[in-house]
Every structure is written in structure tokens, then in C-alpha cells.
N, C-alpha and C positions, 0 to 999 in steps of 0.2 A: 611190318612184314619183312621177313628175311630175304636177302638177295641170294638167288640160286647160282650155283657155279656156272651153269649154262649162260645165264644172263651176263656174267662177267666176261666170258669169252665172246659172246655175240656183241656185247657193248663195245669191247675193244676193237673188233673188226669194223663196226659201224662208225666208231670214233675216227678211225683212220680215213674213212670216206668223208665224214663231216668236216674234219679240220682242214681239208683242202677245198671246201666250198661246193662239193659235188651234190650234196643232199639238199633238195628243195622241199621234199615231202617224204614222209615215211609212214607206213601203216603195217601193223603186224596182224597177220591172220595165220596162226600156227599151222604148220611150222615155217611159213614163208614170210618174208618181208617184201612189201611192195614199195619200191623206191622211185620217186619222181613219176609216179603213175605209169611207169613203163617197164621197169626191170624187176623181176621176181628173184629174190635171193634166198637160197637155201644154205644156211650156215651149219656146218658140222664142226665139232671141236674135239681136240685131244689135249688132255692135261699133261701129257708126257713132255718132259723138258727137252729131249733130244730126238733126233731122227733115229729110226723111222717112226712115223706116226700112223695110227690105224683109225679108220672111220667106218662106221656101220650104217648102211642104208636099209631100213626095215622094208618089209613088203608093202606096208601102207605108204611109205614115202615113195617107193618105186611106182606104185599105182598112181599116186597123185601126180608125179612128174610126167608120166605117160599121158594122163588125162589133160594136162595143161601144156603139153609139149609144143603147141603152136605159138606160145608166148615166148618172150625173151626171158630165159632163165639162166642165171649164173649160180654156180655152186662155189662156195667159199669154204675151204678146209682150213680152219684155224689151228695151226700147228704149235700148240703150247704158246710160249711167249716169243717164238721165232718169227712168225708172220702168217700170212694168209696165201695159200695156193688157190688160184681161181681159174675156172674154165666154164665153158657153156654146157648146157644140157646135151646139146648135139655131140660135143666132144666126150662127155661122160658116157653116152650110149656106145661109143666106140670101144670103151674099156670095160663096160659093165652092162650087158643086156639084162632086161628084167627077168627075174626068177621068182619062184614060189617060196623062196627063203631069203633071209637077210644076205646082203652083199657087203663084202669087206673091200675097202679101198685103202691102199697104202701110199704114203707120201715119204719120200726120202730127200735129204738135202745134205750135201757135204758143205764144209765151211767155205763160204764165199761163192757157192754155186747156186744154180736155180733148182727148183723143186722137180723131182721126178715122180710122176703119179702113175700108179698101176692098179689094175683091177683084175677080176677073174678072167677077163677076155683079152688081156694084154695091157700095154702101157700107152700113155699118150705119145704121139710121134714126135714130141718136142718136150723140152724142159720148160717149166713155167717160171717166168721171171717174178721175183717177189713184188716188183713194182706193178704187175698186172692188176692187182687188187685196187690200187689207187686210180686206175683208168677205166674200170668197168662201166661206170655211168656215163662217161664221155664218148666212148667208142666201143666197138666190138673188142672182146678180149683178144689180146695179141697172141700170136703163135710163134 
């Protein structure tokens, strides 16, 4: 069975978590990963090598996130080989309220800087440290 491009990018993001000992259990229920029986991860990826990166959230994904919004949800944007920009679903809602059409999120990063994430309703009020991804299972995502 061939390995899909999406699996390479998701696997790379999960590997970053696994190699620091954060993952005790993982289950995949498309499109979400349930990690350590408590954190739901929605991973999106862009194959583009450089900033800016673009990510699409389908109407089905938006509805799913709304339906499970009471759970701890972290969104990870895999920015090519650069790294993963991560933030909570609550933070996502601040930049991209649900719509009846696909939503596009952009992620920018200058050399040596943090990620700037923006959506149709604005941008996150802070820049996302690349190291946030490594901390998502141990604590709330930093701001």
C-alpha cells in the first residue's frame, strides 16, 4: 500500500511529539487524532517550502469542530518542512468563525521569527512559537 503525502506530513508532526516522550496513546478517527485519551488534534498541511503557507478548512471540518468544541482540541498547521504552528480551537474561532463555505487560514514566518496566523476574521493576537507544538500535550498551548 502506497504512503499518501498527507501521511508523511501528519507523521512528521506526530514524530515531533513522540520523540520527546509526550505520546502515551494515539488513535486515529479521521480527520482527528486522539492523543493520550484527552487531546484531539486536527492536522492540516501545506507542501509549500516557504512562507506564506495556506490551509483550507472544509465545511465538514468546521461542523465537526463545532460539534466537539467542548473537548480539548488543538489545531496543528504543518508548514512544509519548516515546523508546526499550533493553537487551540478556541483561538481558531477568534480568526475564523464557521461559514457555509471553506475557510482559508494563512501562516507566515520570517527567518528566525514565530508564526503569524490569520484567517478571514483577523489574526491571532500573538505570534505562535515553533516550540508550542512540542508542549501541547503537557500543558495548554502558550500564547
